[in-house]
LOKOL-310041 format. One record per residue (C-alpha): residue number from 1; y, z, x; residue in three letters. Coordinates in steps of 0.25 Angstrom, whole numbers. Layout:
BEGIN
SITE    nr      py      pz      px   rest
SITE   NUM       Y       Z       X    ala
...
This chain:
BEGIN
SITE    nr      py      pz      px   rest
SITE     1     665     451     200    unk
SITE     2     676     448     210    unk
SITE     3     683     434     209    unk
SITE     4     683     433     224    unk
SITE     5     675     434     237    unk
SITE     6     679     434     252    unk
SITE     7     676     424     262    unk
SITE     8     676     425     278    unk
SITE     9     685     414     283    unk
SITE    10     678     415     297    unk
SITE    11     663     413     292    unk
SITE    12     664     411     277    unk
SITE    13     656     423     273    unk
SITE    14     658     428     259    unk
SITE    15     660     442     254    unk
SITE    16     662     449     241    unk
SITE    17     675     457     240    unk
SITE    18     667     470     241    unk
SITE    19     659     466     253    unk
SITE    20     670     465     263    unk
SITE    21     684     472     264    unk
SITE    22     692     463     274    unk
SITE    23     685     454     284    unk
SITE    24     671     447     286    unk
SITE    25     662     457     293    unk
SITE    26     657     445     302    unk
SITE    27     670     443     309    unk
SITE    28     677     456     310    unk
SITE    29     692     457     307    unk
SITE    30     693     442     309    unk
SITE    31     684     439     297    unk
SITE    32     695     436     287    unk
SITE    33     691     434     273    unk
SITE    34     696     425     262    unk
SITE    35     696     429     247    unk
SITE    36     690     418     239    unk
SITE    37     691     418     224    unk
SITE    38     682     412     213    unk
SITE    39     693     402     208    unk
SITE    40     684     397     196    unk
SITE    41     684     411     190    unk
SITE    42     698     414     193    unk
SITE    43     703     401     186    unk
SITE    44     698     407     173    unk
SITE    45     705     420     175    unk
SITE    46     720     416     178    unk
SITE    47     730     406     173    unk
SITE    48     740     406     185    unk
SITE    49     750     398     177    unk
SITE    50     751     409     167    unk
SITE    51     754     420     177    unk
SITE    52     768     427     179    unk
SITE    53     771     429     194    unk
SITE    54     774     444     193    unk
SITE    55     768     448     206    unk
SITE    56     757     444     215    unk
SITE    57     747     451     206    unk
SITE    58     750     441     195    unk
SITE    59     739     433     202    unk
SITE    60     729     445     202    unk
SITE    61     717     436     197    unk
SITE    62     718     428     210    unk
SITE    63     718     440     219    unk
SITE    64     707     449     224    unk
SITE    65     710     461     216    unk
SITE    66     705     467     203    unk
SITE    67     713     464     190    unk
SITE    68     715     479     188    unk
SITE    69     719     482     202    unk
SITE    70     732     490     203    unk
SITE    71     743     483     211    unk
SITE    72     755     489     219    unk
SITE    73     767     491     210    unk
SITE    74     777     483     220    unk
SITE    75     779     469     215    unk
SITE    76     772     459     225    unk
SITE    77     773     444     223    unk
SITE    78     781     436     214    unk
SITE    79     791     433     225    unk
SITE    80     802     422     223    unk
SITE    81     800     407     227    unk
SITE    82     814     402     230    unk
SITE    83     817     387     230    unk
SITE    84     826     383     241    unk
SITE    85     832     369     240    unk
SITE    86     840     372     253    unk
SITE    87     828     374     261    unk
SITE    88     821     362     255    unk
SITE    89     832     353     259    unk
SITE    90     833     359     273    unk
SITE    91     818     357     275    unk
SITE    92     817     343     267    unk
SITE    93     807     347     257    unk
SITE    94     807     345     242    unk
SITE    95     807     359     238    unk
SITE    96     806     373     245    unk
SITE    97     804     387     241    unk
SITE    98     804     400     248    unk
SITE    99     795     411     243    unk
SITE   100     801     424     246    unk
SITE   101     791     435     249    unk
SITE   102     802     444     255    unk
SITE   103     805     450     241    unk
SITE   104     791     457     241    unk
SITE   105     791     472     239    unk
SITE   106     790     474     254    unk
SITE   107     797     461     258    unk
SITE   108     786     451     262    unk
SITE   109     774     443     257    unk
SITE   110     764     454     263    unk
SITE   111     766     462     250    unk
SITE   112     756     453     243    unk
SITE   113     745     456     253    unk
SITE   114     749     471     253    unk
SITE   115     748     472     238    unk
SITE   116     734     466     238    unk
SITE   117     730     476     249    unk
SITE   118     734     488     241    unk
SITE   119     726     483     229    unk
SITE   120     714     480     238    unk
SITE   121     715     494     245    unk
SITE   122     716     500     231    unk
SITE   123     703     493     227    unk
SITE   124     696     500     239    unk
SITE   125     702     513     237    unk
SITE   126     709     513     251    unk
SITE   127     720     524     253    unk
SITE   128     726     517     265    unk
SITE   129     730     503     268    unk
SITE   130     733     498     282    unk
SITE   131     738     485     288    unk
SITE   132     744     479     301    unk
SITE   133     756     471     300    unk
SITE   134     769     466     307    unk
SITE   135     777     472     296    unk
SITE   136     777     465     282    unk
SITE   137     762     467     278    unk
SITE   138     764     482     282    unk
SITE   139     776     483     274    unk
SITE   140     770     476     262    unk
SITE   141     758     486     263    unk
SITE   142     767     498     265    unk
SITE   143     776     495     253    unk
SITE   144     765     491     243    unk
SITE   145     756     503     247    unk
SITE   146     768     512     245    unk
SITE   147     769     507     231    unk
SITE   148     755     512     228    unk
SITE   149     755     524     237    unk
SITE   150     745     519     247    unk
SITE   151     745     523     261    unk
SITE   152     746     513     272    unk
SITE   153     744     512     287    unk
SITE   154     751     501     294    unk
SITE   155     750     495     308    unk
SITE   156     762     488     313    unk
SITE   157     766     482     326    unk
SITE   158     777     491     332    unk
SITE   159     785     478     334    unk
SITE   160     786     476     319    unk
SITE   161     801     475     313    unk
SITE   162     806     489     311    unk
SITE   163     810     486     296    unk
SITE   164     795     483     293    unk
SITE   165     791     496     299    unk
SITE   166     801     503     292    unk
SITE   167     796     497     279    unk
SITE   168     782     503     282    unk
SITE   169     787     517     284    unk
SITE   170     796     517     272    unk
SITE   171     784     513     264    unk
SITE   172     776     525     269    unk
SITE   173     766     518     278    unk
SITE   174     759     524     290    unk
SITE   175     765     514     301    unk
SITE   176     757     512     314    unk
SITE   177     766     504     324    unk
SITE   178     756     496     333    unk
SITE   179     760     494     348    unk
SITE   180     755     480     348    unk
SITE   181     755     467     340    unk
SITE   182     751     464     326    unk
SITE   183     737     461     329    unk
SITE   184     736     475     336    unk
SITE   185     741     481     323    unk
SITE   186     730     474     315    unk
SITE   187     719     479     324    unk
SITE   188     723     493     323    unk
SITE   189     725     492     308    unk
SITE   190     711     485     306    unk
SITE   191     704     496     314    unk
SITE   192     712     508     307    unk
SITE   193     709     502     293    unk
SITE   194     694     501     297    unk
SITE   195     694     515     303    unk
SITE   196     701     522     291    unk
SITE   197     697     514     279    unk
SITE   198     711     509     276    unk
SITE   199     713     496     268    unk
SITE   200     718     485     277    unk
SITE   201     728     476     273    unk
SITE   202     729     468     286    unk
SITE   203     731     453     284    unk
SITE   204     720     444     289    unk
SITE   205     710     456     288    unk
SITE   206     711     459     273    unk
SITE   207     708     446     265    unk
SITE   208     715     451     253    unk
SITE   209     729     450     259    unk
SITE   210     729     435     258    unk
SITE   211     726     437     243    unk
SITE   212     738     445     241    unk
SITE   213     747     435     249    unk
SITE   214     742     423     242    unk
SITE   215     749     426     230    unk
SITE   216     762     421     236    unk
SITE   217     755     407     235    unk
SITE   218     752     409     220    unk
SITE   219     767     413     218    unk
SITE   220     772     400     225    unk
SITE   221     763     392     216    unk
SITE   222     767     400     204    unk
SITE   223     782     399     207    unk
SITE   224     780     384     209    unk
SITE   225     774     382     195    unk
SITE   226     760     381     201    unk
SITE   227     763     370     210    unk
SITE   228     760     372     225    unk
SITE   229     771     369     235    unk
SITE   230     768     359     245    unk
SITE   231     771     368     257    unk
SITE   232     771     383     259    unk
SITE   233     776     389     272    unk
SITE   234     774     403     277    unk
SITE   235     775     410     290    unk
SITE   236     762     415     297    unk
SITE   237     758     427     305    unk
SITE   238     744     432     301    unk
SITE   239     742     420     292    unk
SITE   240     739     428     279    unk
SITE   241     751     422     271    unk
SITE   242     748     408     275    unk
SITE   243     733     410     272    unk
SITE   244     737     417     259    unk
SITE   245     745     405     254    unk
SITE   246     734     396     256    unk
SITE   247     725     405     248    unk
SITE   248     734     407     237    unk
SITE   249     736     392     235    unk
SITE   250     721     389     237    unk
SITE   251     719     399     225    unk
SITE   252     729     391     216    unk
SITE   253     722     378     220    unk
SITE   254     708     383     217    unk
SITE   255     714     388     203    unk
SITE   256     721     375     200    unk
SITE   257     734     382     200    unk
SITE   258     740     373     210    unk
SITE   259     735     359     215    unk
SITE   260     738     359     230    unk
SITE   261     739     368     243    unk
SITE   262     753     369     249    unk
SITE   263     753     365     264    unk
SITE   264     754     379     271    unk
SITE   265     763     380     283    unk
SITE   266     762     392     291    unk
SITE   267     774     396     300    unk
SITE   268     771     404     313    unk
SITE   269     781     409     323    unk
SITE   270     780     402     337    unk
SITE   271     777     415     343    unk
SITE   272     766     418     333    unk
SITE   273     759     405     331    unk
SITE   274     744     408     331    unk
SITE   275     741     400     319    unk
SITE   276     750     389     321    unk
SITE   277     745     387     335    unk
SITE   278     730     387     331    unk
SITE   279     733     377     320    unk
SITE   280     740     368     329    unk
SITE   281     729     369     340    unk
SITE   282     717     370     330    unk
SITE   283     713     383     336    unk
SITE   284     703     392     329    unk
SITE   285     711     404     324    unk
SITE   286     698     412     324    unk
SITE   287     697     411     339    unk
SITE   288     712     409     343    unk
SITE   289     717     420     351    unk
SITE   290     729     429     347    unk
SITE   291     743     425     352    unk
SITE   292     754     434     356    unk
SITE   293     764     433     345    unk
SITE   294     779     434     347    unk
SITE   295     789     431     335    unk
SITE   296     801     437     328    unk
SITE   297     793     435     315    unk
SITE   298     785     448     316    unk
SITE   299     778     445     303    unk
SITE   300     771     432     308    unk
SITE   301     768     437     322    unk
SITE   302     753     438     324    unk
SITE   303     744     437     336    unk
SITE   304     732     433     328    unk
SITE   305     734     430     314    unk
SITE   306     725     438     305    unk
SITE   307     724     428     294    unk
SITE   308     723     416     303    unk
SITE   309     711     410     296    unk
SITE   310     718     409     283    unk
SITE   311     731     404     288    unk
SITE   312     724     393     296    unk
SITE   313     716     389     283    unk
SITE   314     729     389     275    unk
SITE   315     736     379     284    unk
SITE   316     724     370     286    unk
SITE   317     719     369     272    unk
SITE   318     733     367     266    unk
SITE   319     736     356     277    unk
SITE   320     748     365     281    unk
SITE   321     753     369     295    unk
SITE   322     757     379     305    unk
SITE   323     771     379     311    unk
SITE   324     778     388     321    unk
SITE   325     793     392     322    unk
SITE   326     801     399     333    unk
SITE   327     807     413     331    unk
SITE   328     820     407     331    unk
SITE   329     816     397     319    unk
SITE   330     811     409     312    unk
SITE   331     824     417     313    unk
SITE   332     832     405     310    unk
SITE   333     824     404     297    unk
SITE   334     828     417     292    unk
SITE   335     843     414     288    unk
SITE   336     839     400     284    unk
SITE   337     830     405     273    unk
SITE   338     840     416     269    unk
SITE   339     852     407     268    unk
SITE   340     845     396     260    unk
SITE   341     836     404     251    unk
SITE   342     840     418     251    unk
SITE   343     827     423     257    unk
SITE   344     828     432     268    unk
SITE   345     815     431     277    unk
SITE   346     810     439     289    unk
SITE   347     806     430     301    unk
SITE   348     792     428     297    unk
SITE   349     796     423     283    unk
SITE   350     807     414     288    unk
SITE   351     797     408     298    unk
SITE   352     792     400     286    unk
SITE   353     805     393     284    unk
SITE   354     806     391     299    unk
SITE   355     793     385     300    unk
SITE   356     795     376     288    unk
SITE   357     807     369     294    unk
SITE   358     798     366     306    unk
SITE   359     787     361     296    unk
SITE   360     796     351     290    unk
SITE   361     800     346     303    unk
SITE   362     785     344     307    unk
SITE   363     782     336     294    unk
SITE   364     774     348     287    unk
SITE   365     783     347     275    unk
SITE   366     789     335     268    unk
SITE   367     801     332     259    unk
SITE   368     791     332     247    unk
SITE   369     786     346     249    unk
SITE   370     788     358     241    unk
SITE   371     788     370     250    unk
SITE   372     787     385     249    unk
SITE   373     792     394     261    unk
SITE   374     786     408     261    unk
SITE   375     796     418     265    unk
SITE   376     786     430     268    unk
SITE   377     796     442     271    unk
SITE   378     810     447     269    unk
SITE   379     820     446     280    unk
SITE   380     823     461     279    unk
SITE   381     809     463     286    unk
SITE   382     816     460     299    unk
SITE   383     831     461     299    unk
SITE   384     832     461     314    unk
SITE   385     826     447     314    unk
SITE   386     835     443     302    unk
SITE   387     847     447     310    unk
SITE   388     843     439     322    unk
SITE   389     841     427     313    unk
SITE   390     854     427     307    unk
SITE   391     861     429     321    unk
SITE   392     853     417     327    unk
SITE   393     858     409     315    unk
SITE   394     873     413     318    unk
SITE   395     874     421     305    unk
SITE   396     883     433     308    unk
SITE   397     892     442     299    unk
SITE   398     907     441     300    unk
SITE   399     915     453     303    unk
SITE   400     928     455     295    unk
SITE   401     939     465     296    unk
SITE   402     940     476     285    unk
SITE   403     954     471     283    unk
SITE   404     954     463     270    unk
SITE   405     966     456     276    unk
SITE   406     958     449     286    unk
SITE   407     947     445     276    unk
SITE   408     953     432     272    unk
SITE   409     955     427     286    unk
SITE   410     940     430     289    unk
SITE   411     935     423     276    unk
SITE   412     943     410     280    unk
SITE   413     933     408     291    unk
SITE   414     923     404     280    unk
SITE   415     932     392     276    unk
SITE   416     932     386     290    unk
């Protein structure tokens, strides 16, 4: 008997896992489902305090997969949590850590969801897995699928960074560049998956993607000796990671592993602020029209966030907030994170730190708070943006002559 069931976030209808694959049939593609566990039964099966944090699969009893299911060989999860006294002092909070998801096998937190997708696809015997992505989710699926020899078909907006597209091709995926926005890619992916029977990994459509991503919350609590931080900050596009953080901490509270929910702060680019605007105005995200996104942070560019229901729940029920940042602030945050923590973040990941600085100024965090900033992807994902960021910060290389006789004179400049 399964230790979980599915619930529609729109109407509350419940389903057994075998009765529905992706969404509530009463609401079409918008019928987002939530995975709900039998916590009483789980409490007797797992002792979280006794677990070693070897990978995301260390928490298998809290995931919607059979105990005997084979998992991809690439190590996903167990990413480092670095404390940064420099950033804590700069922001005026008691303690601050940066969780570096850029060290995942394909360079982003999205590996957690893709690992889950491949296990679920294997359950169903699906030979092909598909997704729509601005880059990171696609790379995650392509890389993890390559490790198990699974075929992938990926729909990507043609404007995605070249480095991300190159990653997909290197992993052997069939890449379809869509002459349109991210939401156009999603629509094509959904129709193709349905037509050809491919397993669909797309965020905000497949309910199990949140379950893979929520393991980052388990790790944060684990690394802090099973004490939840006061605040967790993450950038937001589709809203899946934000919603997954809430889900992970909710699981831990229900199981008695932690005693409080962190305030979750979602950071959006000003040019892609669908959720932040809806939160500020009290609009219903089920009826709010799509926007026209425009931001340097491609990974958080979304006209209509697919997981907007879970993201809004996360902020409201954690007594958190949404904040927005400009593209200039996002780019400025890249060298700040790198120079103070050694974590090299892509624009979407650096947005979390940029947003937290604004959150502090708005009184959303205080001097007594313990804060985790989630860096979701490696700066190597978008080198042109990083080059622009360091240039705007006035960080330029120095040219020196090849003549050793002039070296001392050049180095004397550093003492001035």
